C-alpha positions as CSV (number, residue, x, y, z in Angstrom):
1,X,0.1,0.0,-0.1
2,X,1.4,3.3,-1.1
3,X,1.1,6.6,0.9
4,X,0.3,9.7,-1.0
5,X,0.2,13.5,0.1
6,X,-2.3,14.0,-2.5
7,X,-5.9,15.2,-1.1
8,X,-8.6,13.9,-3.1
9,X,-12.1,15.0,-3.1
10,X,-14.9,13.2,-4.8
11,X,-18.1,15.1,-5.3
12,X,-21.9,14.2,-6.3
13,X,-23.2,17.0,-8.5
14,X,-26.6,18.3,-8.8
15,X,-28.9,16.5,-9.2
16,X,-29.3,12.8,-8.7
17,X,-31.8,12.1,-5.8
18,X,-32.4,13.5,-2.4
19,X,-33.3,10.5,-0.3
20,X,-30.0,8.7,-0.3
21,X,-26.5,9.4,-1.6
22,X,-25.7,8.0,-5.0
23,X,-23.3,5.3,-4.3
24,X,-20.4,6.1,-6.8
25,X,-18.4,8.4,-4.4
26,X,-18.7,6.0,-1.6
27,X,-17.2,3.1,-3.6
28,X,-14.3,5.3,-4.9
29,X,-13.8,6.9,-1.6
30,X,-13.6,3.6,0.1
31,X,-11.1,2.2,-2.6
32,X,-8.8,5.2,-2.5
33,X,-8.7,4.8,1.5
34,X,-7.8,1.0,0.9
35,X,-4.8,1.9,-1.2
36,X,-3.7,4.7,1.3
37,X,-5.0,7.9,-0.1
38,X,-6.3,10.7,1.6
39,X,-9.7,10.9,0.2
40,X,-12.9,12.6,1.1
41,X,-16.4,13.1,-0.4
42,X,-19.5,15.4,-0.5
43,X,-23.0,15.5,-2.0
44,X,-23.4,19.1,-3.5
45,X,-26.5,18.0,-5.1
46,X,-28.2,17.4,-1.7
47,X,-26.6,20.6,-0.1
48,X,-27.8,22.7,-3.1
49,X,-31.3,21.8,-2.6
50,X,-31.1,22.3,1.0
51,X,-29.7,25.7,0.2
52,X,-32.6,26.5,-2.2
53,X,-35.3,25.2,0.0
54,X,-34.5,27.3,3.1
55,X,-36.2,30.6,4.3
56,X,-33.2,32.5,2.7
57,X,-33.3,30.7,-0.4
58,X,-37.2,31.2,-0.8
59,X,-36.6,34.8,-0.4
60,X,-34.0,34.7,-3.3
61,X,-36.4,32.7,-5.6
62,X,-39.1,35.4,-4.9
63,X,-36.9,38.3,-5.7
64,X,-35.7,36.5,-8.9
65,X,-39.0,35.8,-10.1
66,X,-40.4,39.3,-9.3
67,X,-37.6,40.7,-11.3
68,X,-38.3,38.2,-14.2
69,X,-41.8,39.4,-14.1
70,X,-40.8,42.9,-15.0
71,X,-39.3,42.0,-18.1
72,X,-41.7,39.0,-18.7
73,X,-45.1,40.0,-17.8
74,X,-46.6,37.0,-19.3
75,X,-45.4,35.1,-16.1
76,X,-47.9,37.3,-14.0
77,X,-50.7,35.2,-15.5
78,X,-49.3,31.6,-14.4
79,X,-51.8,30.8,-11.7
80,X,-48.9,28.8,-9.8
81,X,-46.6,31.6,-9.8
82,X,-49.5,33.8,-8.6
83,X,-50.1,31.4,-5.8
84,X,-46.6,31.3,-4.7
85,X,-46.2,34.9,-4.5
86,X,-49.6,35.5,-2.8
87,X,-48.9,32.8,-0.2
88,X,-45.2,33.5,0.2
89,X,-45.3,34.6,3.9
90,X,-46.7,31.1,4.5
91,X,-44.1,29.3,2.4
92,X,-41.4,31.6,4.3
93,X,-42.6,30.4,7.8
94,X,-43.0,26.7,7.1
95,X,-40.1,25.7,4.4
96,X,-37.6,24.9,7.1
97,X,-39.8,23.2,9.7
98,X,-41.2,21.1,6.8
99,X,-37.6,20.2,5.5
100,X,-36.8,19.2,9.1
101,X,-39.8,17.0,9.2
102,X,-38.9,15.3,5.9
103,X,-35.4,14.9,7.3
104,X,-36.8,13.0,10.2
105,X,-35.8,15.7,12.7
106,X,-39.2,16.8,13.8
107,X,-41.7,13.9,13.6
108,X,-44.2,15.7,15.7
109,X,-45.0,18.2,12.9
110,X,-46.7,15.3,11.1
111,X,-50.0,15.8,13.1
112,X,-50.2,19.6,11.8
113,X,-49.2,18.8,8.3
114,X,-51.5,15.7,8.1
115,X,-54.5,18.1,9.6
116,X,-53.7,20.3,6.5
117,X,-53.9,23.5,8.7
118,X,-50.2,24.2,8.2
119,X,-48.7,24.0,4.6
120,X,-49.9,26.4,1.7
121,X,-51.4,24.0,-0.8
122,X,-50.6,25.2,-4.5
123,X,-51.6,23.3,-7.6
124,X,-50.1,19.8,-6.7
125,X,-52.9,19.4,-4.1
126,X,-56.0,20.4,-6.3
127,X,-56.2,16.6,-7.0
128,X,-56.1,15.5,-3.4
129,X,-59.2,14.3,-1.8
130,X,-59.7,13.4,1.9
131,X,-61.3,10.3,1.1
132,X,-58.2,9.2,-0.9
133,X,-55.9,10.0,1.8
134,X,-58.0,8.0,4.3
135,X,-58.1,5.1,1.9
136,X,-54.4,5.3,1.6
137,X,-53.3,6.0,4.9
138,X,-56.3,5.0,7.4
139,X,-56.5,6.7,10.7
140,X,-53.1,5.9,12.1
141,X,-51.0,6.6,9.4
142,X,-50.3,10.2,10.4
143,X,-46.4,10.2,9.7
144,X,-46.9,8.8,6.1
145,X,-49.8,11.0,5.3
146,X,-47.8,13.9,6.3
147,X,-44.8,12.9,4.3
148,X,-47.0,12.6,1.2
149,X,-48.5,16.0,1.8
150,X,-44.9,17.6,2.4
151,X,-43.8,16.0,-0.6
152,X,-46.3,17.7,-2.7
153,X,-45.6,20.8,-1.1
154,X,-41.9,20.4,-2.1
155,X,-43.1,19.6,-5.5
156,X,-45.0,22.7,-5.7
157,X,-41.8,24.7,-4.9
158,X,-40.1,22.7,-7.6
159,X,-42.5,23.8,-10.2
160,X,-42.1,27.4,-9.1
161,X,-38.3,27.3,-9.6
162,X,-38.4,25.3,-13.0
163,X,-41.3,27.8,-14.3
164,X,-40.0,31.1,-12.8
165,X,-36.3,30.9,-12.1
166,X,-34.5,28.1,-13.9
167,X,-36.3,25.7,-16.6
168,X,-33.4,23.4,-16.2
169,X,-34.0,22.6,-12.6
170,X,-35.8,19.2,-11.2
171,X,-35.1,17.4,-8.0
172,X,-33.8,14.5,-10.0
173,X,-32.0,16.2,-13.1
174,X,-30.8,19.6,-13.9
175,X,-30.0,20.7,-17.7
176,X,-30.5,17.1,-18.7
177,X,-31.6,18.0,-22.4
178,X,-28.3,19.9,-22.9
179,X,-26.4,16.8,-22.5
180,X,-28.5,13.8,-23.3
181,X,-27.3,12.5,-26.7
182,X,-26.0,16.0,-27.8
183,X,-23.8,15.5,-30.7
184,X,-22.4,19.0,-30.0
185,X,-20.9,20.5,-26.9
186,X,-22.2,23.9,-27.8
187,X,-25.5,23.8,-25.7
188,X,-23.6,23.0,-22.6
189,X,-21.0,25.6,-23.6
190,X,-23.6,28.3,-23.7
191,X,-25.0,27.5,-20.3
192,X,-21.6,27.5,-18.8
193,X,-20.5,30.7,-20.2
194,X,-23.7,32.5,-20.3
195,X,-25.2,34.7,-17.7
196,X,-25.1,33.3,-14.2
197,X,-28.4,32.0,-12.6
198,X,-29.6,31.8,-9.1
199,X,-28.8,28.2,-9.2
200,X,-25.2,28.4,-10.5
201,X,-24.5,31.3,-8.0
202,X,-25.8,29.0,-5.0
203,X,-23.6,26.2,-6.4
204,X,-20.6,28.3,-6.8
205,X,-21.0,29.3,-3.2
206,X,-21.0,25.6,-2.0
207,X,-17.9,24.7,-4.2
208,X,-16.0,27.4,-2.4
209,X,-17.0,26.1,0.8
210,X,-15.9,22.6,0.2
211,X,-12.5,23.5,-1.2
212,X,-11.8,25.7,1.7
213,X,-12.8,22.8,3.9
214,X,-10.9,20.1,2.3
215,X,-7.9,21.8,0.3
216,X,-7.9,19.2,-2.2
217,X,-5.3,18.6,-4.8
218,X,-7.6,16.5,-7.1
219,X,-11.4,16.7,-7.4
220,X,-13.4,13.7,-8.9
221,X,-16.9,14.4,-10.4
222,X,-19.3,11.6,-10.8
223,X,-21.8,11.9,-13.7
224,X,-24.2,9.1,-13.5
225,X,-27.0,10.7,-15.7
226,X,-27.2,13.5,-18.2
227,X,-28.9,15.6,-15.4
228,X,-25.8,15.7,-13.6
229,X,-23.5,17.0,-16.4
230,X,-24.3,20.7,-16.4
231,X,-23.9,20.8,-12.4
232,X,-20.8,18.8,-12.6
233,X,-19.2,21.2,-15.2
234,X,-20.3,24.3,-13.1
235,X,-18.4,22.7,-10.1
236,X,-15.5,22.1,-12.5
237,X,-15.3,25.7,-13.9
238,X,-15.4,27.2,-10.2
239,X,-12.6,24.7,-9.1
240,X,-10.6,25.9,-12.0
241,X,-11.2,29.5,-11.3
242,X,-10.4,29.3,-7.6
243,X,-7.3,27.3,-7.9
244,X,-6.2,26.3,-11.5
245,X,-3.8,24.0,-10.0
246,X,-6.3,21.4,-8.7
247,X,-6.7,18.6,-11.2
248,X,-10.2,17.7,-11.9
249,X,-11.5,14.3,-13.2
250,X,-14.8,13.2,-14.7
251,X,-16.5,9.8,-14.7
252,X,-19.6,7.7,-14.3
253,X,-22.5,6.1,-16.1
254,X,-23.3,9.1,-18.4
255,X,-19.7,9.1,-19.5
256,X,-19.4,5.4,-19.9
257,X,-22.4,5.4,-22.2
258,X,-22.6,8.9,-24.2
259,X,-18.9,10.0,-24.4
260,X,-17.1,6.8,-25.6
261,X,-16.6,8.6,-29.1
262,X,-15.5,12.2,-27.7
263,X,-13.8,14.1,-30.1
264,X,-14.4,18.0,-29.0
265,X,-11.6,19.1,-26.5
266,X,-13.3,22.0,-25.3
267,X,-14.7,19.9,-22.4
268,X,-10.9,19.9,-21.3
269,X,-11.4,23.6,-20.5
270,X,-13.1,22.5,-17.5
271,X,-11.8,19.2,-16.6
272,X,-8.3,17.3,-17.0
273,X,-9.2,13.9,-17.6
274,X,-12.3,11.8,-18.3
275,X,-12.2,8.0,-17.4
276,X,-14.5,5.3,-18.6
277,X,-15.8,2.1,-17.2
278,X,-15.2,1.1,-13.6
279,X,-13.5,4.0,-11.9
280,X,-11.0,2.4,-9.5
281,X,-8.1,1.2,-11.6
282,X,-8.4,4.2,-14.4
283,X,-8.3,6.6,-11.3
284,X,-5.3,4.9,-9.8
285,X,-3.5,5.0,-12.9
286,X,-4.5,8.5,-13.4
287,X,-3.2,9.7,-9.9
288,X,0.1,7.9,-10.7
289,X,0.2,9.8,-13.9
290,X,-0.5,13.3,-12.2
291,X,2.3,12.6,-9.6
292,X,4.7,12.0,-12.4
293,X,5.1,8.2,-11.5
294,X,3.8,6.8,-15.0
295,X,3.5,7.9,-18.8
296,X,0.5,8.7,-20.6
297,X,0.6,5.7,-22.3
298,X,0.4,3.8,-19.3
299,X,-3.3,5.1,-18.5
300,X,-6.4,3.0,-18.5
301,X,-9.5,4.0,-20.6
302,X,-8.8,7.6,-20.1
303,X,-9.5,10.7,-22.4
304,X,-7.1,13.8,-22.3
305,X,-6.6,16.9,-24.3
306,X,-3.9,16.0,-26.9
307,X,-0.4,17.5,-26.2
308,X,0.2,17.8,-29.8
309,X,-3.2,19.4,-31.2
310,X,-4.8,21.6,-28.6
311,X,-8.2,21.0,-30.1
312,X,-7.9,17.2,-30.4
313,X,-8.8,14.6,-27.8
314,X,-6.3,11.9,-27.0
315,X,-7.5,8.3,-25.8
316,X,-5.2,6.4,-23.6
317,X,-5.7,2.5,-23.1
318,X,-3.6,-0.1,-22.0
319,X,-4.7,-3.6,-22.4
320,X,-2.1,-5.1,-20.0
321,X,-3.8,-3.4,-17.2
322,X,-6.7,-5.0,-15.8
323,X,-9.3,-3.8,-13.1
324,X,-9.2,-4.7,-9.5
325,X,-11.4,-7.7,-8.7
326,X,-14.4,-7.4,-6.7
327,X,-12.4,-8.3,-3.5
328,X,-9.8,-5.7,-3.6
329,X,-12.1,-2.6,-4.4
330,X,-12.2,-1.8,-0.8
331,X,-15.3,-1.1,1.3
332,X,-17.4,1.5,0.5
333,X,-17.8,4.3,2.9
334,X,-20.3,7.0,3.8
335,X,-17.9,9.2,6.0
336,X,-18.1,12.8,4.8
337,X,-21.6,12.7,3.2
338,X,-24.2,14.7,5.0
339,X,-26.2,11.7,6.5
340,X,-29.2,12.8,8.6
341,X,-29.8,15.6,5.9
342,X,-31.4,13.5,3.1
343,X,-35.2,14.1,2.4
344,X,-37.7,11.2,2.9
345,X,-40.5,12.1,0.2
346,X,-43.6,10.1,-0.5
347,X,-44.6,11.3,-3.8
348,X,-46.8,8.6,-4.9
349,X,-49.3,6.5,-2.9
350,X,-48.1,3.1,-4.2
351,X,-45.9,1.4,-1.5
352,X,-43.3,-0.1,-4.2
353,X,-42.6,3.4,-5.6
354,X,-41.7,4.7,-2.3
355,X,-38.5,2.8,-2.4
356,X,-37.0,5.3,-5.1
357,X,-37.6,8.3,-3.1
358,X,-38.4,7.5,0.8
359,X,-35.6,6.8,3.4
360,X,-32.1,6.1,3.3
361,X,-31.1,3.0,1.6
362,X,-27.2,1.8,1.8
363,X,-26.1,0.9,-1.8
364,X,-24.0,-2.4,-2.4
365,X,-23.4,-4.7,-5.5
366,X,-23.6,-8.5,-5.3
367,X,-21.7,-8.7,-8.7
368,X,-20.3,-6.7,-11.3
369,X,-21.9,-6.7,-14.7
370,X,-24.7,-8.9,-15.8
371,X,-24.9,-12.7,-15.6
372,X,-27.4,-13.0,-18.5
373,X,-25.7,-10.0,-20.7
374,X,-27.9,-11.0,-23.8
375,X,-31.1,-8.5,-24.0
376,X,-30.7,-6.9,-27.2
377,X,-31.7,-3.4,-26.0
378,X,-29.0,-3.3,-23.4
379,X,-25.3,-2.0,-23.6
380,X,-24.1,-5.7,-23.6
381,X,-21.1,-4.6,-25.5
382,X,-19.9,-2.5,-22.5
383,X,-17.4,-3.5,-19.9
384,X,-19.9,-2.6,-17.2
385,X,-22.4,-5.2,-18.3
386,X,-20.5,-8.0,-20.3
387,X,-17.7,-8.6,-17.6
388,X,-19.4,-10.6,-15.0
389,X,-17.7,-11.1,-11.7
390,X,-19.2,-12.1,-8.2
391,X,-18.4,-10.7,-4.9
392,X,-18.0,-13.5,-2.2
393,X,-21.0,-13.6,0.1
394,X,-18.9,-13.3,3.4
395,X,-17.5,-10.0,1.7
396,X,-20.7,-8.6,0.9
397,X,-21.9,-9.4,4.5
398,X,-19.1,-7.7,6.1
399,X,-19.6,-4.7,3.7
400,X,-23.3,-4.5,4.7
401,X,-22.2,-4.5,8.6
402,X,-19.8,-1.8,8.1
403,X,-22.3,0.4,6.1
404,X,-25.0,-0.1,8.9
405,X,-22.6,1.0,11.4
406,X,-21.8,4.2,9.5
407,X,-25.4,4.9,8.4
408,X,-27.2,3.5,11.4
409,X,-29.5,2.1,8.8
410,X,-30.3,-1.6,8.3
411,X,-31.7,-1.0,4.6
412,X,-29.8,-1.9,1.7
413,X,-30.4,-1.5,-2.1
414,X,-28.4,-4.0,-4.2
415,X,-27.7,-2.0,-7.4
416,X,-26.8,-4.9,-9.6
417,X,-27.9,-4.9,-13.4
418,X,-29.7,-8.2,-12.2
419,X,-28.9,-9.6,-8.9
420,X,-27.9,-13.6,-9.6
421,X,-30.3,-16.0,-8.0
422,X,-27.6,-18.2,-6.5
423,X,-25.8,-15.4,-4.8
424,X,-29.3,-14.3,-3.5
425,X,-30.0,-17.8,-1.9
426,X,-26.3,-17.7,-0.5
427,X,-26.7,-14.2,1.0
428,X,-30.0,-15.0,2.6
429,X,-28.6,-18.2,4.1
430,X,-25.9,-16.2,5.5
431,X,-27.9,-13.5,7.0
432,X,-30.1,-15.9,8.7
433,X,-27.4,-17.8,9.9
434,X,-25.8,-14.7,11.6
435,X,-29.1,-13.6,12.8
436,X,-28.9,-10.2,10.9
437,X,-32.0,-8.0,10.6
438,X,-31.4,-6.2,7.3
439,X,-34.0,-5.2,4.9
440,X,-32.9,-5.3,1.5
441,X,-34.2,-5.1,-2.2
442,X,-32.8,-5.0,-5.8
443,X,-33.2,-5.9,-9.5
444,X,-33.4,-9.4,-10.7
445,X,-34.3,-11.2,-13.8
446,X,-37.7,-13.2,-13.5
447,X,-35.9,-16.6,-13.4
448,X,-37.8,-19.7,-13.1
449,X,-35.3,-20.6,-10.2
450,X,-37.0,-18.2,-8.1
451,X,-39.4,-21.0,-6.7
452,X,-41.6,-20.5,-3.6
453,X,-38.9,-22.0,-1.4
454,X,-36.4,-19.5,-2.8
455,X,-38.7,-16.5,-2.3
456,X,-39.6,-17.6,1.1
457,X,-36.0,-17.8,2.0
458,X,-35.3,-14.5,0.7
459,X,-38.3,-13.0,2.5
460,X,-37.1,-14.6,5.9
461,X,-33.7,-12.9,5.3
462,X,-35.0,-9.4,5.0
463,X,-35.9,-9.1,1.2
464,X,-38.7,-6.6,0.9
465,X,-39.0,-5.9,-2.7
466,X,-37.6,-6.7,-6.2
467,X,-37.7,-5.3,-9.5
468,X,-37.4,-6.7,-12.7
469,X,-38.0,-6.6,-16.6
470,X,-41.4,-7.7,-18.1
471,X,-40.5,-5.3,-21.0
472,X,-43.0,-5.8,-23.6
473,X,-45.0,-8.7,-22.1
474,X,-45.2,-10.2,-25.3
475,X,-43.6,-13.8,-25.8
476,X,-42.7,-13.0,-29.7
477,X,-40.8,-9.9,-28.7
478,X,-39.4,-11.0,-25.6
479,X,-37.7,-14.0,-27.8
480,X,-36.8,-11.4,-30.1
481,X,-35.0,-9.3,-27.4
482,X,-33.4,-12.4,-26.1
483,X,-35.0,-12.0,-22.8
484,X,-34.9,-15.7,-21.7
485,X,-38.3,-15.4,-20.1
486,X,-41.9,-15.8,-21.2
487,X,-45.1,-13.9,-19.9
488,X,-46.4,-17.0,-18.1
489,X,-43.1,-17.7,-16.5
490,X,-42.9,-14.0,-15.1
491,X,-46.5,-14.6,-13.7
492,X,-45.6,-17.5,-11.7
493,X,-42.3,-16.1,-10.4
494,X,-44.3,-12.7,-9.4
495,X,-46.8,-14.8,-7.5
496,X,-44.2,-16.7,-5.6
497,X,-42.9,-13.2,-4.4
498,X,-46.3,-12.1,-3.7
499,X,-47.0,-15.1,-1.8
500,X,-43.7,-14.6,0.2
501,X,-45.0,-10.8,1.1
502,X,-42.3,-9.3,-1.2
503,X,-43.3,-6.5,-3.4
504,X,-42.8,-6.9,-7.2
505,X,-42.0,-3.9,-9.8
506,X,-42.1,-4.5,-13.3
507,X,-40.2,-2.4,-16.0
508,X,-42.2,-2.2,-19.0
509,X,-41.3,-1.3,-22.6
510,X,-43.2,-0.2,-25.7
511,X,-42.1,0.6,-29.1
512,X,-39.6,-2.3,-29.6
513,X,-38.6,-2.9,-33.3
514,X,-41.6,-4.4,-35.2
515,X,-44.0,-4.2,-32.3
516,X,-47.3,-3.7,-33.7
517,X,-50.2,-1.6,-32.1
518,X,-52.2,-4.8,-31.5
519,X,-49.1,-6.2,-29.6
520,X,-48.8,-3.3,-27.6
521,X,-52.7,-3.5,-26.5
522,X,-52.3,-7.2,-25.8
523,X,-49.3,-6.4,-23.7
524,X,-51.4,-4.0,-21.6
525,X,-54.0,-6.6,-21.2
526,X,-51.7,-9.0,-19.8
527,X,-50.2,-6.5,-17.4
528,X,-53.9,-5.7,-16.4
529,X,-54.3,-9.4,-15.4
530,X,-51.0,-9.6,-13.6
531,X,-52.1,-6.7,-11.4
532,X,-55.5,-8.1,-10.8
533,X,-53.9,-11.4,-9.9
534,X,-51.7,-9.4,-7.4
535,X,-48.6,-10.5,-9.0
536,X,-47.3,-6.9,-9.5
537,X,-47.3,-4.2,-6.8
538,X,-46.2,-1.5,-9.4
539,X,-44.8,-0.9,-12.9
540,X,-43.7,1.8,-15.3
541,X,-43.8,2.0,-19.1
542,X,-40.7,3.1,-20.7
543,X,-40.4,4.2,-24.4
544,X,-37.9,2.0,-26.3
545,X,-34.8,3.8,-27.7
546,X,-32.1,2.3,-29.7
547,X,-28.6,3.1,-28.0
548,X,-25.2,2.9,-29.7
549,X,-23.7,0.0,-27.7
550,X,-26.8,-2.1,-27.9
551,X,-27.4,-5.0,-30.2
552,X,-30.2,-3.2,-31.9
553,X,-27.8,-0.3,-32.1
554,X,-24.9,-2.2,-33.4
555,X,-27.1,-4.4,-36.0
556,X,-30.3,-2.6,-36.6
557,X,-30.9,-4.4,-39.9
558,X,-31.4,-7.6,-37.7
559,X,-34.2,-6.0,-35.9
560,X,-36.0,-4.5,-38.8
561,X,-34.9,-0.8,-38.3
562,X,-32.9,1.5,-40.0
563,X,-30.9,4.3,-38.2
564,X,-31.1,7.7,-39.3
565,X,-28.1,9.5,-40.7
566,X,-26.6,12.1,-38.2
567,X,-24.3,14.8,-38.8
568,X,-20.8,14.7,-37.1
569,X,-21.0,13.5,-33.4
570,X,-18.3,15.3,-31.6
571,X,-19.6,15.1,-28.0
572,X,-22.4,12.8,-26.6
573,X,-23.7,9.7,-28.5
574,X,-26.3,7.2,-27.0
575,X,-29.8,7.3,-28.3
576,X,-29.7,6.7,-32.2
577,X,-33.0,8.0,-34.3
578,X,-34.3,5.0,-36.1
579,X,-37.0,4.2,-38.7
580,X,-39.1,1.2,-37.9
581,X,-40.0,-1.0,-40.9
582,X,-43.7,-1.4,-39.4
583,X,-44.3,2.5,-39.5
584,X,-46.2,2.2,-36.3
585,X,-46.6,5.6,-34.3
586,X,-45.9,4.2,-30.8
587,X,-45.7,7.8,-29.3
588,X,-49.5,8.2,-29.5
589,X,-49.8,5.0,-27.2
590,X,-47.6,6.2,-24.6
591,X,-50.1,8.6,-22.6
592,X,-52.7,5.8,-22.4
593,X,-50.2,3.1,-21.2
594,X,-48.8,5.2,-18.5
595,X,-52.3,6.3,-17.5
596,X,-53.5,2.8,-17.2
597,X,-50.5,1.5,-15.0
598,X,-50.8,4.5,-12.8
599,X,-54.3,3.5,-12.1
600,X,-53.7,-0.1,-11.6
601,X,-51.1,0.7,-8.9
602,X,-53.8,2.3,-7.0
603,X,-56.4,-0.6,-7.5
604,X,-58.5,1.3,-10.0
605,X,-59.7,0.1,-13.3
606,X,-58.7,-3.5,-13.1
607,X,-61.8,-4.8,-14.5
608,X,-62.2,-2.3,-17.4
609,X,-61.4,-2.8,-21.1
610,X,-58.0,-1.6,-21.8
611,X,-59.2,0.5,-24.5
612,X,-60.6,2.9,-22.3
613,X,-57.2,4.4,-21.3
614,X,-56.6,5.8,-24.8
615,X,-57.9,8.9,-26.2
616,X,-57.2,7.5,-29.6
617,X,-58.8,4.6,-31.4
618,X,-57.0,1.3,-30.8
619,X,-57.8,-2.5,-31.4
620,X,-59.5,-4.7,-28.9
621,X,-57.2,-6.8,-27.0
622,X,-56.7,-10.4,-28.4
623,X,-55.8,-12.0,-25.4
624,X,-57.3,-14.8,-23.4
625,X,-59.1,-13.1,-20.5
626,X,-58.0,-15.8,-18.1
627,X,-54.5,-16.1,-19.5
628,X,-52.6,-15.4,-16.4
629,X,-55.1,-17.0,-14.1
630,X,-54.7,-20.3,-16.1
631,X,-50.7,-19.8,-16.0
632,X,-50.9,-19.5,-12.1
633,X,-53.0,-22.7,-12.0
634,X,-50.2,-24.9,-13.7
């Protein structure tokens, strides 16, 4: 183990999530500790939200909004903005107590919030009925009911900020349209070099604070999603302005999928290096390079500005250097993150959906990559999917113990692409053997190996929920996408989880190549039957998109689509525009699909004809109305 005087700071930029820290910095910081580096971390996404959703922050929001209205009088006619200004004194008095309540610091406030006598109720509250709240929470669910109402209050304020202050702002993204599959760096550049906004000014203050506190030599920025890119580069800009000598590195999921063909060197005006795939080994090499201990050619999967041509990008890879195995990546750590400050939101009444926004969940992986890695819509050509390597169960349990001690939370979310059934069985047995009362959930494939005995074992060991891909809910298309499951198999597996008291979420997809309108309607009918049978707790429809590193993107003709020609791609490339040979307009079906599932999650309309959810004419479902019932009887 080498000791280094380099001080390293890893930052989570705006905006990912506010209920729990995104895990990338905890993994990287733990790894750096394991190899002898002085490393710290912080969550500037959460800190920005807390700065904005404060009394002082709302005063600035009001001032900014009133100034905009002087130059854009049409804003004065927006009813939500009018309500905010009229009820501002109530918002000013309630914002900090409400945030404290959502952080779990003042649970006694629940009674006043649930009584609906405390909070100003803007547009988000217009659809809330007392009978609905009574149905959802009963007479004793005061804390949950108050969380739900407080979450709508926060959503109202989020709408105000996005409408009246900064259209790029959302609680789970910031400027995502400036970065997602943008062939040119120009949109981001205009935002970075244009007039400062209230959001960017607040973020600058936070960056100055962490630089003063940590005095880093290196700053690493994680960019998991397009909605983090603008914030990350704003942070990098401030770092370079305040101390040009600090090295700045960029990595994460967005970088891995969208910047693999990077050609525009202008991003290096803000960062010094961009690493791909797993961060541990590329970062280790990069730190050695910055200390002068290795040559550029020894870097691993790293983009730098070319030394020879200032406007060009240089790609450094060394195939002889391999990533650290799962056993040597260290123990993820939460030290340095603002634990206790995260917000517990209940934005939807469906219990399964709460898992993404409510409470803190410690994040871990059981294995690197996906053991199946065949689905044609997935980025199976990339290392983070195709290289499968497990973590020993004993190591996983030890990591769970350490994270529990650091966070004082016994809840875990396994963030695997798909948690392997064999590992879940081993983990369950070990947790039961050691008498550990953890609660956990994660993503799976609906394998037939999840028998009733296995799901009971998982439930006994603390599994509270699973999510998995039913995707198109059509056997023809499931076979075409190499999903490796059938609808009837999914029905039986989800029934096993249901009977074991484990909640089940299904990822759904529409618009897959060659999918017809009839198949889409039939898919919704099968989903309806699954909900009616109690096999699904929740679900969500995603619109299919062809990504550059998937089998469809790499071999479109095999799937009956042709890619549309694009201009020069110099920056980001992931979603590829395509033409489906069937010519079906799938977009017109999206609203009806989402409306149907939203109601199914609330137990509404489970006996209705699926055509009733669409505002356009669609064909009658051609599915046996007892298909799922019969499958469950086998």
